[in-house]
N, C-alpha and C positions, 0 to 999 in steps of 0.2 A: 549437389542439390539441383539437378536439372529437371526434376519432376515438378511441373507447374502446380499441381495439387499440394505437394509438400511445401512449396514456397508460399502458397496462399494460406496454408495452415499456420505457418510461422508468422506471417504478417498479421493474421487475425489474432493470434495469441499475443503478439507484441502490442497490438491495439488494445486488447483487454488489460494488459499490465499498465499501459499508459492511463487508461480510464480509472484504474485503482488509485492512482495518485492525484488525478485531476478532480475527481468527484468530491473527496473530502476537503480539498483546498477551497472548493466553491460551496461547501456545505450542502451538497446535493446527495443526501443520504439515501434517497430512493434509488438513484442511479448507482450508487456504491453497492447497495444490496443486490441490485439486478445483475451484478457481475458474477454472482455465486449461484451454484446449484442449490436446490431447496435444502439439502442435507449437508451443505459444506461446513468446513471448520476453518476458523480464522484465529490464529494463536499468536500471542506475545508471551511466551513462557517465562521470560525473565521478569515480566510485570504481573505474572499470575493472571493473565487474561486468556480465556478460551471462550469463543463465541461459536455456538453450534446452531446451524440452521439460518436461513436467509432472514427471517424476522428478528432473531436475536442479533445477527450481525448488523442489521440496520439500526436497531435500538442501541446496541453497544457502541457503534462508531459515533453516533450522535452524542452519546453520553461522554465518551472519551474526548471528542473534539471540544466540547464545552469547557473542558478543564484547562484549555490553552489560552493564554493571553495572546501569544502569537506562535506560529509554527510554520515551518517550510521544509519540504522534502525535495531532494533531487535524486534521480535514479539513473542507473546505467544498466543497460541490457546485459543479461547473462545468457547462458546457453538454453536452448529449447530442444528437447528430444521428443519427437512425435512417434507414437506407436498406434496406428489406426485411429480410433476415436478417443484415445487418451494421450496425455503428454505429461512430461515433467519439465521443470526448468528452475532457473534461479534469476533473481533480480537484485542488483546491488543498490544500496540506499545510503544517502547522507541526510541526516535530519538535524535541525537546530530549532530550538524554541524555548519558551518559558511558560510554565503553567501558572494559573491564577494564584496558586498557593506560594509562588515564588521559586519553585524548583526549576532550575535550568537544565537543559539537555542538549548535548552535542553527541551524536551517535553515528557511527558507520556500521553497517551490517549487511545482511543479505536475507532475502526471502527465499525459502524453499517452497516450490509450488507443485501442485498437481492440477491438471486441467481435464475437462471432459467436453467432447463435442456434443452439443444438444441441438434440438430443432431451432433454437434461437441463437446458435453460434457457440463458440468456445466460452466456457465458464470455469471459474475456479471451483475445485472440489476441496482443496486444502491450500492454505497459505500460512506459513510459519516463519516468524521473524527471528533471526539469530544475530544478536549484536556481536560485533567483533571489537569495537572500541566504544567506550561510554565515558563522557566527562560531564559531571554535574556541577562544575564550578560555576558560580553565578555569572550570568551574562551581563555585561555593562551596557550593551546597546538595547535597542528595542524598535518597535515599529516607528517609521518616520513620522514626524509631526512638523507641520509647516513646510519649509523648503530646505534645500541643501544649505543655503546661507545661514539658516538657523542653527546648524549643527556645527 
């Protein structure tokens, strides 16, 4: 990978993927939606969620986030293959949280991605989550309250 343009593409796509996890953690749904092309698809097939189009993605992520009492994701970068103005890649994810209805989730999985170079930089055209491990055993912990000494 000695071509500086190819290196720049990969760095920009990696920055896009980082924003995908940072924006919803901070409830910045407009920023989240801006990461996608106008006709993009964001899917969680195992949860029967398919959001098509930037406006639906924005509304959908806000609705989904409101369901959580607490939620944290960690990611690990997977491969990126650039082919001109398009690219594909994978991102590995660990997620833990509890929904307001009491359902707990511990999940390991991966996102299968398609990207498009646009005048505004690289954007997602498709992001599909594939869980590889799911545990819905009730979590005994929760968001910290008080100080360490209180626990």
